N, C-alpha and C positions, 0 to 999 in steps of 0.2 A: 577630286584630289587623289593623287597617287603617292603612296608612301612606301618606299623601299628601305628596309631596315636590316642592316648587317647580313646582306644576301651573299651567299657563296655558291659557286658552281665549279665542279671538277669534270674534266674529260680525261678519264684514266687517272694518271698521277699529276696531270697538269691542272693547276688552279686557274681557270679562265676568268672567273669573276671572284674578287677577293674582298669579302666583308664590306660590300658596297652599300652605302646609305644615300638616299636621294628623295627629296620631296618635290613633287610637281603640283603647284596649286591649280585649282579648278580654273579653266579658261586659259591656262598658260600654253605657250609654244616652247617646248624644251627640246633642244638638239643634243643628242649624244654624238660627240665629235671625237674621232681618233683614227689611227691607222688600222690596217687589217690585223685581226687577231687580238685587239685590245679588250674585247668583251662587250662591245656596244650592241651587236646584234643578238648575242646570247641574253643580255639584259632585257632587251625588248621582248624576246620570245618568252622569257620567264613571266612577264607581266600578264600574258594571256594563256600561260601554262602550256604553250607548245613545247616548252622544255621545263622540267621540274627543277626547282632550286634544291640544292643539297642542304642548305642551312639558311636561316633568316626568315623574314616575313615580308610579304607584299600585301598592302591593303589598297582597295579602291573604294572611295567614299566611306572610309572607316571600316570596311568589311574585309576580313582576311580572305584572300582569294582561294586559299586551300580549303575553305569551308563551302565554296560555291561549286556545284557540278560544272565540269569543264565546258560542256555544251552551253549551259546557261550563261557562263562567264563570257564565252566568245561571242554570244549574241548581243552582249552589252558593249562589245569593243569592235570598232572598225579596224581592219588590217589591210594595208596596201604594201606591196613589195615590188621590187624591180622587174621581176618577170611577169608581172600583171596577173597571169593565170585566168584569163577570161575563158569561158567555156566556148570552144570554137563553133559548135553546132547550135548555139543559142543566139538569138538576136541580142542587140544592145539592150532592148527593153527587158528581156528575160534575164540577162546577166545582172543588170542593176537591181531587179526585183527579187533576186535569189533569196536573200535573208527575209525580207517581208513575206515572201511566200511560205517559207518555213515557219514563220510566226503566225501564219494564217490570217494575214491582213485581208480585208475584203478587196475584191478586184478593183473597185472604183478608187479605193485609197491607194492601192499599189500604182495604178495608172497615174493618179495625180502626183505621187511622189516621184515617179520616173520623169514626168514632165518638169516638175520643179527642179530636179537635179540636172537634167539636160540643159535647162535654161541657165542654171547657176554656173555651169561649166561652159556656157556659150556654145552649145551644140544644139542646133535647131531640132526640136522634137519631131517635126514633120519629116525632116530629112534623115535623122539618125536612129530613131527608135526601132525601125525595121531592118537596119543593116546588121551584117554579121562582122565579127572581129577582123576577118581577113580583108574586109572592104574598107578598113580604117587605117589611117597613118599611125605611126608609132606614138605620136603625141596624142592623137584622138583615143587610141587604146588606153593610154595611161590615164587620161581624163575619165574614161568610163570605169577604169579600175578603181580610181579614188571615189567616183560617184557611187559605185557598188559598196565600198567600205562605209559610206555615209548613209546608205539607203534606209536603214532601220533606225536612224537618228540615235547612234550609239553615244554612250557617255564620254568615250574618249576614242581617239584615233591613233593607231600605231603605224608608223611608216618606215620601212627598212630600205633605204637608198632607192626610193621609188622612181627617181628621174635619172638614174645612172646610165641607162641604156639608150637614151635619146640624144639627138644631136644638140649642140650648144644653143642654137636659136630656139628650138622647141623647149629645151630645158629652161631657158630664161622665161618663156611664156608660161610654162607650167608653174614655175616658182611665183610669178606674178599672180596667177590665178589662185594658187594655194594661199598666199598671203591675203588676198582679197576675201577669200572664203572664210579664212580664220577670223578676220575682222567681222564678217557678217554673222557667223554662227557662234563665235566664242567657244568653240570646242576645245577641250584639252587635247593637245597633240604632243606625242613623243616621236621624234624624227631622227633617224640614224643617217649619218653621212660621214665621209672622210674629207669632204670638200669645205675648206674654211670659208670660201666666198659664199657658198650656199648657206652655211650656218649663220654667217653674219647677216645675210639678207633676210632670213626667215625667223631667227630665234628671238624670244624674249629672254631666255637664259640658255647658256651653253654649259654642258658638262664635258670638259675635255678629259678623255679617258686614257690611261696608261697602265698596261699590265693588269687589267681587271679592276683598277681603282680609279677614283676621280682625282685627277691631278689639279683641277681647278673648276669651280662652279661659279658662274657670275653672268652678268649682263654682257652682251658683246663688246660694248665700249670699255667696260671695266677690264675685260680680259685682254683687249688690245693695248690699253694704256698701262695696265698693272699686271703683267703676267707673273704667276706665282713661282715659276721656276724657269730654268734654262730650257727644259723640255717644252714647256708651254710657249715660251717666246719663239723657239725654233719652229714649233708646229704651226703657229699662226702666221709666222713669216716675219723675220726682222726687216727684210727688204720689202719695199712697196707698202710700208705701214701707213704712209700718208693717204694713199688711195683707199686702203681698207677703212681708215678712220672716216673718210668721206662717205663710205658706203653705209655706215651705221648712224650718221647724223642726218637730220631732216631739214628741208627747206624752212619749216616752221621755226627752227632754232635760229635762223640767220636772216629771215625776211625783214624787209623795211616796211613796216605797216603804213598804209595810206599812200605810198608812192606808186607811180604808174610806170608802165613800159609797154612797148608794142609787141605783138605776136601772140601765139597760142600760149595760154598760161600753164604753169606747173601747179600741181596740187600741193597742199601743205605737207603731205606725208612723202613726197618725192625725196629720195636720198640726194645728198649733195653731190655724190658721184654721178647720178643720173642727170642732175642739173648741169654739171660740168659737161657731160656728153651732149646734152641738148644745146648748150651755148656753142660748143664746138661745131656741131652739125649745122646750126642755124647761122653761124658766123656772127655772133653778137656777144656782148659782154653784159647784157642785162635782159631779164625776162620777167613778165608779170606772174603773180601768184594768185590762185583762187582757192576758196574754201570748198567744202563738200557739196554745196548747193550750186557751185559754178560762179559764185559772185567774186569779183576781183577784190582782193583785200590788201594787196601790197606788191612789192617787187623784190627781186634779188639780183645782185650784181656779182660779177666775177670775183671781185675783191672780197666779197662776203664769204666766199667758200673757204678761204684760208685765214681769215682773221681770228 
């Protein structure tokens, strides 16, 4: 759990973060959402003490971070950023194993962890562990960057617009991978973005930030349906709200249990927006649905998406 209590940060005379309080439960995926200069990245950097707070308290698992040596604190926290920051003259394996090496993990344990993470990010260990960063695509580099952040099995993962520099198709793939990995690992994640679509796709809770404060905190669906102010309504987008609502609702909510349909099934956690896209692409108004084991459990029809 992360507890941010009455935290304030000044840059000169400018109050960048203004008496901010936020609790992120263990295992949650919290997105700090807002425009440039709203204080979201500064808030993230104060959690791992890359920037010192001028007032207030931040606790991780009940422990005040000000009482923890900075180096020890950062070894408990994974950190992934847009620029990735891979060491160019180190192999993928060495980059991922950087923190475990500092923690003096045995070589066999490091090797096993690198293999586990490469497989988790769907990068073949036989192909990728000996490559260098310049031999990777932008999306592959970003995967390695996030794998490195997870290498020492940190308590939480901080991510500062990590997918902002990649193309839209790669970004979509990376978001899918991150959502899958969060479900698998149950890591506590705090993720910074200015992209409402990204926030809706990934978050369990969204903190919409304005002028260093939280304008609204809530589940994606709640923020879309019940914006707390005109600022929030404008930021999440008054137009196109229907498609945004489809993106945060799941096939499981609208499925017809026990019914059948032809074709490749959708999973229960597929968004209704992706279901609509699949129906459009396949030129059908009905698709089967399967559970996590691949067993077909029902069907969903075009009319179900908007009822």
